[in-house]
C-alpha positions as CSV (number, residue, x, y, z in Angstrom):
1,M,0.1,-0.2,0.2
2,P,1.5,3.5,-0.7
3,L,2.2,5.7,1.8
4,L,-0.6,8.7,2.0
5,P,-1.5,11.1,4.5
6,Q,-3.9,9.7,6.4
7,Q,-1.3,6.6,7.4
8,N,0.7,6.2,10.7
9,S,4.0,6.0,8.7
10,A,7.2,6.3,10.3
11,V,8.3,8.8,7.2
12,L,5.4,11.2,7.5
13,D,4.5,10.9,11.3
14,R,7.4,13.5,12.0
15,N,5.6,16.0,10.5
16,Q,3.1,15.4,13.4
17,G,5.7,15.2,16.4
18,D,6.3,11.8,16.4
19,P,8.2,10.8,19.4
20,R,9.9,7.9,17.9
21,D,11.2,9.7,14.8
22,D,13.9,12.0,16.4
23,S,16.7,9.9,14.7
24,R,14.5,9.9,11.4
25,E,14.4,13.9,11.7
26,N,17.7,14.2,11.7
27,R,18.2,11.6,9.0
28,C,15.8,13.2,6.6
29,Q,17.9,16.5,6.8
30,R,20.0,14.6,4.8
31,G,20.0,12.6,1.9
32,L,21.8,11.7,-1.4
33,N,21.7,14.3,-4.1
34,I,19.4,12.8,-7.4
35,V,18.4,14.2,-10.8
36,V,14.2,13.8,-10.8
37,G,12.7,13.1,-14.6
38,L,9.1,13.6,-15.2
39,Q,8.5,10.5,-17.9
40,S,5.3,12.5,-19.7
41,S,7.9,16.0,-20.3
42,A,11.5,16.8,-20.4
43,L,11.5,18.2,-17.1
44,R,14.3,17.2,-14.8
45,L,15.1,18.7,-11.7
46,T,18.0,18.1,-8.9
47,G,16.9,16.7,-5.8
48,I,17.6,14.9,-2.5
49,L,16.9,11.3,-1.4
50,H,15.7,11.3,2.0
51,D,14.6,7.6,3.1
52,L,14.0,4.5,1.8
53,I,11.0,1.8,2.8
54,P,10.5,-1.3,0.8
55,G,8.7,-0.5,-2.4
56,E,8.7,3.7,-1.7
57,V,11.3,6.2,-1.5
58,L,11.0,9.6,0.1
59,I,12.7,12.8,-1.9
60,S,12.4,16.4,-1.9
61,V,12.8,18.7,-4.9
62,D,12.2,22.1,-6.2
63,H,9.2,21.7,-8.2
64,P,6.0,20.4,-7.3
65,L,5.4,17.1,-8.7
66,P,1.8,16.4,-9.8
67,E,0.2,13.4,-7.5
68,G,0.1,10.6,-9.6
69,S,2.7,11.3,-12.1
70,A,5.6,8.9,-13.6
71,V,9.1,9.8,-12.9
72,T,12.7,8.3,-12.9
73,I,14.7,8.7,-10.1
74,E,18.5,9.2,-11.3
75,L,21.8,8.3,-9.1
76,Q,24.9,7.7,-11.2
77,N,24.6,4.7,-13.4
78,A,21.3,3.9,-11.9
79,Q,17.4,4.4,-12.3
80,L,14.2,4.4,-10.6
81,H,11.2,4.2,-11.9
82,G,8.0,4.8,-10.2
83,E,5.1,6.9,-9.3
84,V,4.5,10.2,-7.2
85,V,1.6,9.2,-4.5
86,Y,2.2,12.1,-2.2
87,S,3.2,15.4,-2.6
88,A,3.3,19.0,-0.5
89,P,5.5,21.8,0.2
90,K,7.8,21.7,3.2
91,N,10.7,24.1,4.6
92,G,10.6,25.6,1.0
93,R,10.6,23.1,-0.8
94,Y,8.4,20.1,-2.1
95,E,8.5,16.5,-0.5
96,A,7.3,13.6,-2.4
97,N,6.4,9.7,-1.8
98,V,7.5,8.1,-4.9
99,L,6.0,4.3,-5.0
100,I,8.5,2.0,-6.8
101,P,6.2,-1.0,-8.4
102,D,7.6,-4.6,-8.2
103,S,10.3,-3.9,-5.4
104,E,10.1,-7.9,-4.6
105,G,10.9,-8.5,-8.3
106,A,13.4,-6.2,-9.2
107,G,14.4,-3.4,-6.2
108,L,15.1,-5.8,-3.7
109,R,17.7,-9.1,-4.0
110,H,17.2,-11.9,-2.5
111,A,20.1,-14.3,-1.8
112,P,21.6,-16.0,0.9
113,R,24.3,-14.7,3.3
114,F,27.7,-14.9,1.4
115,T,31.1,-13.6,1.9
116,V,32.5,-11.6,-1.0
117,D,35.4,-8.9,-1.5
118,L,34.6,-6.3,-4.3
119,P,35.7,-3.3,-4.7
120,A,33.0,-0.7,-4.3
121,K,32.4,3.4,-4.5
122,I,30.4,4.4,-1.6
123,F,28.1,7.9,-1.7
124,P,27.1,8.9,1.9
125,A,24.5,11.3,2.3
126,D,25.2,14.9,1.9
127,E,28.6,13.6,-0.1
128,V,29.5,14.7,-3.4
129,E,32.0,12.6,-4.0
130,S,32.3,8.8,-3.3
131,V,34.5,7.2,-1.4
132,E,36.4,4.0,-1.9
133,G,35.7,0.8,-0.2
134,R,34.7,-2.8,-0.5
135,L,31.9,-4.9,-0.2
136,V,32.6,-7.6,2.3
137,D,29.1,-9.9,2.5
138,I,25.8,-9.8,1.2
139,S,22.9,-11.4,3.1
140,S,19.1,-11.6,1.8
141,I,18.5,-8.1,3.6
142,G,21.7,-6.3,3.6
143,I,25.2,-5.6,2.7
144,G,28.8,-5.1,5.1
145,L,31.1,-2.6,3.9
146,E,34.7,-1.7,4.8
147,V,35.0,2.2,4.4
148,P,37.7,4.5,5.2
149,I,35.4,6.8,6.8
150,A,32.7,6.7,9.9
151,L,29.0,6.5,8.2
152,Q,25.8,8.0,10.2
153,T,23.8,5.3,11.5
154,G,20.4,5.7,9.8
155,E,21.5,7.6,6.9
156,V,20.7,6.7,3.1
157,V,23.9,5.3,1.2
158,A,24.4,4.2,-2.3
159,V,27.0,1.8,-3.2
160,E,28.3,0.7,-6.5
161,T,30.1,-1.9,-7.8
162,D,31.0,-3.1,-11.4
163,A,27.4,-4.7,-12.0
164,N,24.6,-2.7,-9.9
165,V,23.8,0.4,-8.0
166,T,22.4,-0.9,-4.2
167,F,20.4,1.5,-2.5
168,G,20.2,1.3,1.3
169,V,20.3,2.3,5.5
170,V,23.3,2.2,7.3
171,R,22.1,0.3,10.4
172,Y,25.5,-0.1,11.8
173,C,29.3,1.3,11.7
174,R,32.1,0.7,14.0
175,P,35.9,1.3,14.1
176,V,38.5,-1.9,13.2
177,A,41.6,-2.2,14.8
178,E,43.0,-2.5,11.6
179,G,41.7,1.2,10.9
180,G,39.0,2.0,8.7
181,F,35.1,1.2,9.5
182,R,33.1,-1.6,9.3
183,A,29.3,-0.6,8.0
184,G,26.4,-2.7,7.6
185,A,23.2,-1.5,5.7
186,E,19.8,-2.7,5.3
187,T,19.3,-2.6,1.3
188,Y,16.1,-1.7,-0.4
189,H,16.6,-1.2,-4.1
190,V,19.2,-2.9,-6.2
191,M,19.5,-1.9,-9.6
192,P,21.9,-3.5,-12.7
193,K,23.8,-0.8,-14.2
194,E,23.4,-0.6,-18.0
195,K,26.3,-2.3,-20.3
196,K,27.9,-0.5,-22.9
197,R,28.3,-2.1,-25.6
198,P,31.3,-1.7,-27.7
199,A,31.2,0.5,-30.8
200,R,30.8,-1.9,-34.5
201,K,33.7,-0.8,-36.7
202,S,32.3,-0.4,-40.0
203,W,33.2,-2.5,-42.8
204,L,35.4,0.1,-44.3
205,S,37.0,0.5,-41.0
206,N,37.8,-3.0,-40.9
207,L,39.3,-3.2,-44.5
208,L,41.4,0.2,-43.7
209,S,42.6,-1.6,-40.5
210,A,43.7,-4.5,-42.4
211,L,45.2,-2.9,-45.3
212,E,47.2,-1.1,-42.7
213,R,48.8,-4.0,-41.4
214,F,50.5,-4.4,-45.0
């Protein structure tokens, strides 16, 4: 079910002074820089991705988004396609809940926990540049990371590997004896990156290349 204003959602209740949401309120001051495109027009907006729940994201932009409109949320090489289910002005911007359809089928990857060792780029909230880290384990609901900086518990984070961009929420981060930090993030959306096909040479280019070898 989409999050609507009358529901007791943890995402929306912070406007009503829900005592559970002090940490969430702080988290929603932060976020990942994104680009939001309306699929019905050429309009593209810069915005911030503040929060994630299964099948839905909370964003803010500088322009109102009509409820029911189809949007594309872009971050690096990943795209989330969804529908605006709620939008309202807040603090001089416009906050919107975007429903991501088929999150079980496409957005959330299910797999048994296993150990990996993959280079990764980590995009912490409010940071323009990524930091280099490693993806060290994967479970059905989360990932483990080795990072050079401390990540704030509860913040939204994006993790890019060669194959995917993963969106999640940091659940813990602690220093390790060897230096750096070990962090765990609960994952909500895993988007495969588009692979660019190598450009095919024309028959003329192939012929000229062959002639140059003689």
